[in-house]
N, C-alpha and C positions, 0 to 999 in steps of 0.2 A: 915643514917638509916640502920639498920640490915635487910638483905633480908628476906622476909617472906618464900620464897621457899628455903629449905635447901638442902644441898648435901645428907643428910640422907634420906629425903623424895624422892628425885630424884633417889637415889640408890634403894629404895624399889619399886618404879614404874618400873625402868629399869629391875629389877630382874624378874618381871613377864611379861615384854613386849615381845610379840611374833614375832614382825617384825624387819626389819632392823632399828637399832637405828637412823641411818642417812637417812632413806628412806622417801618416800612421806608423810607419816603421823607421822614421828618420831620427834626427838628433834629439828631439824632445823625448821620444821613447827611450833612446839610448841613455839619456841623462837620468830618467827614472829607473831604468835597469841598474845603472851605476849606483844610485842612492839605495835602491832595494838591496843591491849586492853588498853595500857597506853595512847594512843592517844584518844580512845573512852571514857576513864575515865575523860577526860577534860570537858565532858558535865555534867551539873548540875544533881545531884541525882544518878550518877553512883558510885557504891561501888568498888573502885579500888582493894581492897583485893580479892573480889569474882572473878573479872576479871582475876587477876593474877593466882589464883588456877585453874580457868577454863582452862587456857592455857595448863596446864600439865595433866589435867585429861580427857579432852573431847575426845581425841583419844588414850588414854593410854591402852585401852583394845581391840583394833582392832584385828581381827583374819586374816584379809587380807587387801590389799591395794585397793580393789575394793568395791563392794557393800557389806556392813556389817551393816544391819539396826539396830542391837541391841547393837552396840559398845558404844553408849552414855549411855545406861542403865548400861552396864558393867562398864564403867568409873565411873558412879555415885556410883555403888556398891563398887568399889575399894576405892573411897573417904570415904565412910562409914567405910570400914575396916581400913583405915589409919587415921581416925578422930582425934586420939590423936596427930598426927603430923601436923594438920591443924589449925592454930590459927584464926579461924573464930568464931564469937559469935553464939549462938543458933538461932538468927534471920538471920544471914548471911548464915549459912551453907545450909539451904534449897534452897536458891537462886542458890548456886553452883550446887546442885543436879538437880534442875529444868533445868538449862542451859545445863548441860551435857546430861541429858535424852532427851531433846527436840531439841538439836542444828541441827539435820538433818531432823527432822520430822515436826517441827512447822515453819510456815511462819514468825511469830513474837510472841510477848508476851506482856502482860500489863506492866511488870516491866522494867524500863529503864536499870537496871543492866543486866538483862537477855538479853535484846535487844543488849546491848553493847557486851556481850559475843558472841552472834550469829554473829554480824557484825565483830568482831575481827577475827573470823574464816573465814567468807565469803570473807573478803578483801584479803585473801591469796589464792584465787582460781587459780591464774596464774600458780601455781606449777603443776596444772593438765590441763593446756591449756585453761582455761576459764577466761574471763574478768568479774569481778563482775557486775551484773546488778542492778542498783539502785532500781528496783521494788522488789528485793528480799533482800534488806537491810532494817534495821529497824529504825535506828536513823537519825535525820536530818543531823548530821555531816557526817555519813558514806555515805549518798546519794549524797554528793557534788562531782562534777567531779574531783576536785583536790585531794580529799582524795581517791577516787577510783583509780585514776592514781598513786598516791603515793603507795598505797597498792599493786596494780598490779605490778609496777616496782620492788618493794622489793620482791614480791613473786617469781620472776624469778631467784633470787640469791640463789644458793644452798650451802650456807655455814653458819656456826654459826657466829653471830656477836661477836665482842670483849667482850662485856658484855652480858650475857644471864641470865635472871631471877635475875638480880642484882649480878651475880657471874661471875668471869673470865671464859672465854670459855675453857681455858686449863684444868679446873677441870672437864669438861663434855665430853671430847673427849674419 
C-alpha cells in the first residue's frame, strides 16, 4: 500500500516548523505517535487514516518545547491550509481537526478515533520523564499495563525507526 503521508507533505510541514526537527516534539516523537496510533487503530471503529495524519499535525506548530497551550489549534489550522495534500474524506477531516485542537486540553472525547489519537500521543510521555497514567488514557487497549509499558519503553528511544510513516527513515533525516 502506498504511504498516505508523503515526502511532499512532510516537507511542507518541516518548512514552517520552528523547533529542532529531532527535538522533544519533532519528527522522532511524531514517528512514535504514528506507531502508537497503528497499535491503537487495531481497536474496532478507529479510523487509521485520521490517526496517521494526527501524528504529523498535532505538534507541528509548536512555538516552544514547554507550555504552548494553542499549538494544537495551530496544528489544525496548518492541516486546513494543507488540505489538498491530505487524502481524508469530508467526514474524516473534522476528526483530525478535533483531535489536534483538543489533544492537550480535553481529558477524552466521545469518538473512538479521537480517543485513539489522544492515546497515541499520551503513550509517548516517557520522552519528557512521565509514565503514562491509565486514568488519563481513553481507550480500553491503551489502559492495559502491557500497552503502557510498551509505549513507555519505546518513548525512551531517541531515534527514528527504520520505517517512519511508511517511508524509509533516510528520506527524513
